[in-house]
N, C-alpha and C positions, 0 to 999 in steps of 0.2 A: 517460534511460528506464530504464536498468539500475540506476542508483543511487537514483532517486527515484520510480520507477513511473509516470512521466508517458506519456500518449499521444504519438504522434509530432507531431500538431498542436500539442499543449500544449508540447512541448519546443521547437518552433520559435517559440513566442510567449514564451519566457522574458525576463524584464526584471530590471534591477537593483532597480526598485521593488517586485518581488514577493519579493525575498530578504530574510530577516532574518538578516544575516550574523552577528550575536553569538550568536543561539540556534541557527543552522543549521537554519532552517525555511524552506521554500519555500511561498508561497501561489500555488496553481494556479488563475488567474483569467481566463486570456485563451487563445485557441487560434487558430492559423492555419486559414483555412477558405476555401472557394470562394465563401462568402456573407459576406464580411467586413463589419464595421461601418463604413459610410460616414463616419461622424463621426470615426473614428480614422484609417483608412487613406486615405479619400477615393476608394477604388476597390472595385469589387465583390468582386474577389479581394484577400484581405488578412487581417487579424486581426480577431476579434470579442471583445467582452466576454462572459465567461462560458464555460463548458465544456459538455461533453456531460452532460445530465441536471441541470446546476446553473447558475443564473443568476449574475451577477457578485456580487450581494449575498450568496450563499451559497457562496463560494469555499471550497475545501478546503485543508487544509494537509498537508504531507508532510515527513518528516525528510530532511535532506541529510547524507549521510556526509562525514566530514572530507576524504576523497580528492576527492569530487566538488565540495566547496566550494573546494578548491584549484584544481581545473580551471576552475571559473568565474572565479576571481581572475585566473589565468594567461590565460584567454581575453580578459578585460577589459583586462588589461595590454597585450596585443599587438593586439587589434583595436578596443578601445574600445567604446563603446555609441552609439546614436543615438536620437533622438526624446525626448519629454518623460519617458517612463517609463524611459528607458535600456534599450532593447531590446538584446538580445545579438547576434541574428542578422539579417543584412540581405541582400536580394537581390543576387546577384553581378552582376546586369546594370543595376539601377535603384537609384539612392541613395534613402535613406529609404522604402524598400519592404521589406515582409517577403518572404522567399523562399517560393515556392509549394511545396506538399506535393509536386506532381508533379516539380518539379525535384529536391527532396530524395530522393524515391523513386528516381529515375533514378540519382542519385549513389550511393545506397545499394546498389542492385542491381550497379552496376559494381564497388564495392568488395568486396561479398560474393563475387562471381564471381572477382575477382582474389586474393581470399584463400583460394579453394577451398572456400567454404561458401555456395553459391548457394541453398541451401534456407532460409537464415535471412532474415527479414524484419525490419522495424523493431520490430514488436510482439514479437518474440522476446526483445527486451532488457526489455520491461515484464513478460513471462511469467517471466523470470529473477528479477525483483524479487519478484514475488508468490510464486514457488516457494521462494525462499531465505527469505523472511519466515515462510512456513508451516513449513518445516523447522526454523526457530529457535523454533517454538512461540509465535509472537506471535499473540494472540487474533484470530480472523477479523474481528470487528467493527472492530479497529484496522486490519487490512490493507485491508478494504473501504473504510474512510474515507479512507485514504491514496491509493488508486488511483482513487477516484471511483465505485465501484459504488453503486447506489442502496440496495441492501440486501445482507446477507451471502449471501442466496440465490444471487445472481449468482456470487459468489466460490466458493460451494459446488459450483455446477453446473459451473463451468469447471475448478476446481482441486480438486474433492472427492477425486480419486484420490491427491493428495499428503498429504491429512490422515491421519496415522497412526491406527491403532485406538487408542481412548483407554481401553478398559476395563482393560488391564493396568496401564498408566501411572497410571490413577486409584486403583487398589487400592494400588499401591506407594507412591504419593505420600501418600495418607491414612495408610498404615502408618508412614511415615517421619516425617510431621509430627506424628502423635499421640505418638510416642516411647514407647509403652507396652512395658515390659519385664516380662513376666508370669512369666518363668522362675523368679525367686526365691520367687514365691508359689504356684507350682504344688503342688497337694495340700494346701495350707494353707487354702484357701478351699472350705469344704463349704456347699453349697447346703442351705437348711433343709428338713426333711421335713414337708410340710404335709399334714394329713388333715382334710377337711372334716367338721364335726360336724353334728348335727341342727340345723336352722334356720340354717345358715351358708351355704346354697346361694348366696345373693345375693353375699356376700363373697367366696366361692370363684370366682364368675364374674369378679369385678373383678380378682383375682390372676391368672386365666388371660388 
């Protein structure tokens, strides 16, 4: 959630088949839901194809940091995977079943309380991802696509207070990129003195 910007339910539905290990890209195409897809889990509670706002055929992609990539590999080395897609997380009570979000939330709250940070929720990690991406000046349309917002408007409404004022940065950036060094030419360039003559009104208007 912190490294890839996934929602809690999407994180619980991570699978080896969703990872492009070579390019470090995660395809977010499933989520744990109280209304799981019967053809996959066989139960009402389970995992469903597709995510919030997106059907399976329109799955989004998000970058995977090297450190998170290593954590995924370490997790698989220790716990293995299960099912045809190589699901990473399994119910602690039932084999070949996804963990429920309620179970995950209970575990998270207990861990947060033990760490002395009870105010944090699972979504806090997702907020961290978006906040850091914005502070790194990654374009909002990229961030919105990574986290699954339907439009950048949602990103702006929720995280707009983090978007720094761009006016000063814009003028500074354009000045630096143009690279104009006018000091050597100061006082050498004299604008022409134009005086409109009779019948030249139309031409003078063009100059103005």
